[in-house]
C-alpha positions as CSV (number, residue, x, y, z in Angstrom):
1,X,13.9,13.7,34.4
2,X,11.3,11.8,36.4
3,X,9.1,9.4,34.5
4,X,6.0,11.6,35.1
5,X,7.8,14.6,33.7
6,X,9.0,12.6,30.6
7,X,5.4,11.4,30.0
8,X,4.0,14.9,30.3
9,X,6.6,16.2,27.8
10,X,5.7,13.4,25.5
11,X,2.0,14.3,25.6
12,X,2.9,17.9,24.8
13,X,4.9,16.7,21.8
14,X,2.0,14.6,20.6
15,X,-0.6,17.3,20.8
16,X,1.7,20.0,19.3
17,X,3.4,17.6,16.8
18,X,6.7,19.1,17.9
19,X,9.2,16.3,18.6
20,X,12.2,18.5,18.8
21,X,15.4,18.0,16.9
22,X,16.9,14.8,15.4
23,X,19.8,13.6,17.5
24,X,21.8,12.7,14.4
25,X,20.8,15.3,11.8
26,X,20.6,18.2,14.2
27,X,17.5,19.4,12.4
28,X,13.8,19.6,13.5
29,X,12.0,16.3,13.1
30,X,9.1,18.0,11.4
31,X,11.5,19.4,8.8
32,X,12.8,15.9,8.1
33,X,9.3,14.5,7.7
34,X,8.3,17.2,5.3
35,X,11.5,16.7,3.2
36,X,10.9,12.9,3.0
37,X,7.2,13.0,2.4
38,X,7.5,13.9,-1.3
39,X,9.9,11.1,-2.4
40,X,7.8,8.5,-0.5
41,X,4.5,9.6,-1.9
42,X,5.9,9.9,-5.5
43,X,6.8,6.2,-5.2
44,X,4.0,4.9,-3.1
45,X,0.9,6.5,-4.7
46,X,1.4,5.4,-8.3
47,X,2.7,2.0,-7.2
48,X,-0.2,1.4,-4.9
49,X,-2.8,2.6,-7.5
50,X,-1.3,0.3,-10.2
51,X,-1.2,-2.6,-7.7
52,X,-4.8,-2.2,-6.7
53,X,-6.2,-1.7,-10.2
54,X,-4.3,-4.6,-11.6
55,X,-5.3,-6.9,-8.7
56,X,-9.0,-5.9,-9.1
57,X,-8.9,-6.5,-12.8
58,X,-7.3,-9.9,-12.5
59,X,-9.7,-10.9,-9.7
60,X,-12.7,-10.0,-11.9
61,X,-11.1,-11.9,-14.7
62,X,-10.6,-15.0,-12.5
63,X,-14.1,-14.8,-11.2
64,X,-15.5,-14.5,-14.7
65,X,-13.4,-17.5,-15.8
66,X,-13.5,-19.4,-12.5
67,X,-12.3,-23.0,-12.6
68,X,-10.6,-22.5,-16.0
69,X,-7.0,-23.2,-16.7
70,X,-6.3,-19.4,-16.8
71,X,-7.9,-18.9,-13.4
72,X,-5.8,-21.7,-11.9
73,X,-2.7,-20.5,-13.5
74,X,-3.2,-17.0,-12.1
75,X,-3.8,-18.4,-8.6
76,X,-0.6,-20.5,-8.8
77,X,1.3,-17.5,-10.1
78,X,0.0,-15.3,-7.3
79,X,1.0,-17.9,-4.6
80,X,4.4,-18.2,-6.2
81,X,4.8,-14.4,-6.3
82,X,4.1,-13.9,-2.6
83,X,6.4,-16.9,-1.7
84,X,9.5,-15.1,-3.1
85,X,11.2,-12.8,-0.6
86,X,11.0,-9.1,-1.4
87,X,14.8,-8.8,-1.3
88,X,15.0,-11.3,-4.2
89,X,12.9,-9.0,-6.4
90,X,15.1,-6.1,-5.6
91,X,18.3,-7.9,-6.3
92,X,17.0,-9.4,-9.5
93,X,15.7,-6.1,-10.7
94,X,18.9,-4.2,-9.9
95,X,21.2,-6.8,-11.4
96,X,19.4,-8.0,-14.5
97,X,16.9,-5.2,-15.5
98,X,19.2,-2.3,-14.5
99,X,22.8,-3.5,-14.6
100,X,22.8,-6.2,-17.3
101,X,20.0,-5.0,-19.6
102,X,20.3,-1.2,-18.9
103,X,16.5,-0.8,-18.8
104,X,16.4,1.3,-15.7
105,X,18.8,3.3,-13.5
106,X,20.3,1.2,-10.7
107,X,20.3,3.7,-7.9
108,X,19.6,7.3,-7.3
109,X,16.9,10.0,-7.0
110,X,15.9,13.3,-8.5
111,X,12.8,15.4,-8.0
112,X,9.9,14.8,-10.5
113,X,9.5,15.0,-13.4
114,X,13.2,14.5,-14.2
115,X,13.5,11.8,-11.6
116,X,10.8,9.6,-13.2
117,X,13.3,7.1,-14.6
118,X,14.6,6.5,-11.1
119,X,11.1,5.5,-9.9
120,X,10.1,3.1,-12.7
121,X,11.9,0.1,-11.5
122,X,11.0,0.6,-7.8
123,X,7.3,0.9,-8.9
124,X,7.5,-2.3,-10.9
125,X,9.0,-4.2,-8.0
126,X,6.4,-2.7,-5.6
127,X,3.6,-4.0,-7.8
128,X,5.2,-7.4,-8.2
129,X,5.6,-7.7,-4.4
130,X,2.0,-6.8,-3.7
131,X,-0.2,-7.9,-6.5
132,X,-0.1,-11.6,-5.7
133,X,-1.6,-11.2,-2.2
134,X,-4.1,-8.6,-3.4
135,X,-5.3,-10.9,-6.2
136,X,-5.9,-13.8,-3.9
137,X,-7.9,-11.6,-1.5
138,X,-10.0,-9.9,-4.2
139,X,-10.6,-13.1,-6.0
140,X,-11.9,-14.7,-2.8
141,X,-14.2,-11.7,-2.3
142,X,-15.6,-11.9,-5.8
143,X,-16.2,-15.6,-5.7
144,X,-18.0,-15.3,-2.4
145,X,-20.3,-12.7,-3.9
146,X,-20.8,-14.9,-7.0
147,X,-22.4,-17.5,-4.6
148,X,-25.0,-15.1,-3.2
149,X,-28.7,-15.5,-3.9
150,X,-29.0,-12.3,-5.9
151,X,-26.5,-13.6,-8.4
152,X,-28.5,-16.7,-8.9
153,X,-31.6,-14.7,-9.3
154,X,-30.0,-12.4,-11.8
155,X,-28.7,-15.4,-13.8
156,X,-32.2,-16.9,-13.7
157,X,-33.7,-13.8,-15.2
158,X,-31.3,-14.1,-18.1
159,X,-28.8,-11.4,-17.3
160,X,-25.4,-12.1,-19.0
161,X,-22.6,-13.1,-16.7
162,X,-20.5,-10.1,-17.7
163,X,-23.2,-7.7,-16.6
164,X,-23.8,-9.6,-13.3
165,X,-20.1,-9.5,-12.6
166,X,-19.2,-6.0,-13.4
167,X,-22.5,-4.3,-12.4
168,X,-23.8,-6.2,-9.4
169,X,-20.9,-8.3,-8.0
170,X,-18.3,-5.5,-8.1
171,X,-20.7,-3.1,-6.5
172,X,-21.6,-5.4,-3.6
173,X,-17.9,-6.3,-3.1
174,X,-17.0,-2.7,-2.3
175,X,-17.2,-3.2,1.5
176,X,-14.2,-5.5,1.8
177,X,-12.4,-3.8,-1.1
178,X,-12.8,-0.4,0.6
179,X,-11.6,-1.9,3.9
180,X,-8.5,-3.3,2.2
181,X,-7.6,-0.1,0.3
182,X,-8.4,2.6,2.8
183,X,-6.8,0.9,5.7
184,X,-3.6,0.5,3.6
185,X,-3.3,4.3,2.9
186,X,-1.7,5.3,6.2
187,X,1.2,2.9,5.5
188,X,1.9,4.6,2.2
189,X,3.4,7.5,4.1
190,X,6.4,5.2,4.9
191,X,6.6,4.0,1.3
192,X,8.6,0.8,1.2
193,X,11.4,0.5,3.7
194,X,13.5,-2.0,1.6
195,X,12.8,-0.4,-1.8
196,X,13.7,3.1,-0.6
197,X,16.8,1.9,1.1
198,X,18.2,-0.2,-1.8
199,X,17.3,2.3,-4.5
200,X,18.6,5.4,-2.6
201,X,15.2,7.2,-2.5
202,X,15.4,9.8,0.4
203,X,11.8,9.1,1.6
204,X,10.3,8.5,5.0
205,X,11.0,4.7,4.8
206,X,14.7,5.3,4.3
207,X,14.6,7.9,7.1
208,X,12.9,5.4,9.4
209,X,15.5,2.7,8.8
210,X,18.3,5.2,9.4
211,X,16.7,6.4,12.6
212,X,16.4,2.9,13.9
213,X,19.9,2.0,13.0
214,X,21.3,5.2,14.7
215,X,18.9,5.0,17.7
216,X,17.6,8.5,16.7
217,X,14.7,8.4,19.3
218,X,12.9,11.6,18.4
219,X,12.5,10.6,14.8
220,X,11.3,7.1,15.7
221,X,8.9,8.5,18.2
222,X,7.5,11.0,15.7
223,X,6.8,8.2,13.1
224,X,5.1,6.0,15.7
225,X,2.8,8.8,16.8
226,X,2.0,10.1,13.2
227,X,1.4,6.5,12.0
228,X,-0.9,5.8,14.9
229,X,-2.9,9.0,14.3
230,X,-3.2,8.3,10.6
231,X,-4.3,4.7,11.2
232,X,-7.1,5.9,13.6
233,X,-8.3,8.6,11.2
234,X,-8.4,6.2,8.2
235,X,-10.2,3.6,10.2
236,X,-12.9,6.1,10.9
237,X,-13.0,7.1,7.3
238,X,-13.5,3.4,6.4
239,X,-16.6,3.3,8.5
240,X,-17.9,6.5,6.9
241,X,-17.3,5.0,3.4
242,X,-19.3,1.9,4.3
243,X,-22.5,4.0,4.5
244,X,-21.6,5.5,1.1
245,X,-21.0,2.1,-0.5
246,X,-23.9,0.2,1.0
247,X,-27.2,1.9,1.7
248,X,-28.0,-0.8,4.3
249,X,-25.2,0.6,6.5
250,X,-26.2,3.5,8.7
251,X,-23.9,5.7,10.8
252,X,-25.1,6.2,14.4
């Protein structure tokens, strides 16, 4: 068809969210997305929540003990963690933790709750992959807040460091924390491409890799559009949450 006709058809697909049938699976793309959404979210949601909470807790601990041996050790460990390729974590986990030590299943998937053992190792690897970078970011945010005038004023008034950190600093650090967390949520839809592929989880990440390898254009097009729409919506939500987190911010 002429380029103009192709573009008009694409716009119709975007506004109706009807991208036709997969060239490889011979099934509607919307049906494939719905079938893969559950496995992806069952992996991504608990893994992302654990990663965020652990990184925030360690960042507060580092800020409370800033400059100590423990703080420096955690910083070095986080840099080392993000320096290791993600594939190395997967291979190590599957070979040693799953194959040699029999702590987890190596490969496979079942619906929850019976499929929980298949998700434990992927969740652990997801957390190890992401917590280093998150810790460094949140630690920098906490330390920046610790240098503000209100912190020195609170310390001069005799407030204990623990209260300053957990009541005042954490509250005022919500803006960058919210930005980091909320803007990451749209990407959870895809789960983790490598983790889903290597562990046989039939989620959207696995489906995306397969669609790219097979040149399944309708599926790739659908993921690009849906991902873009989700990114825009959650960017708007981030701005709205700014007004909730900080009374100085006003929506106009």
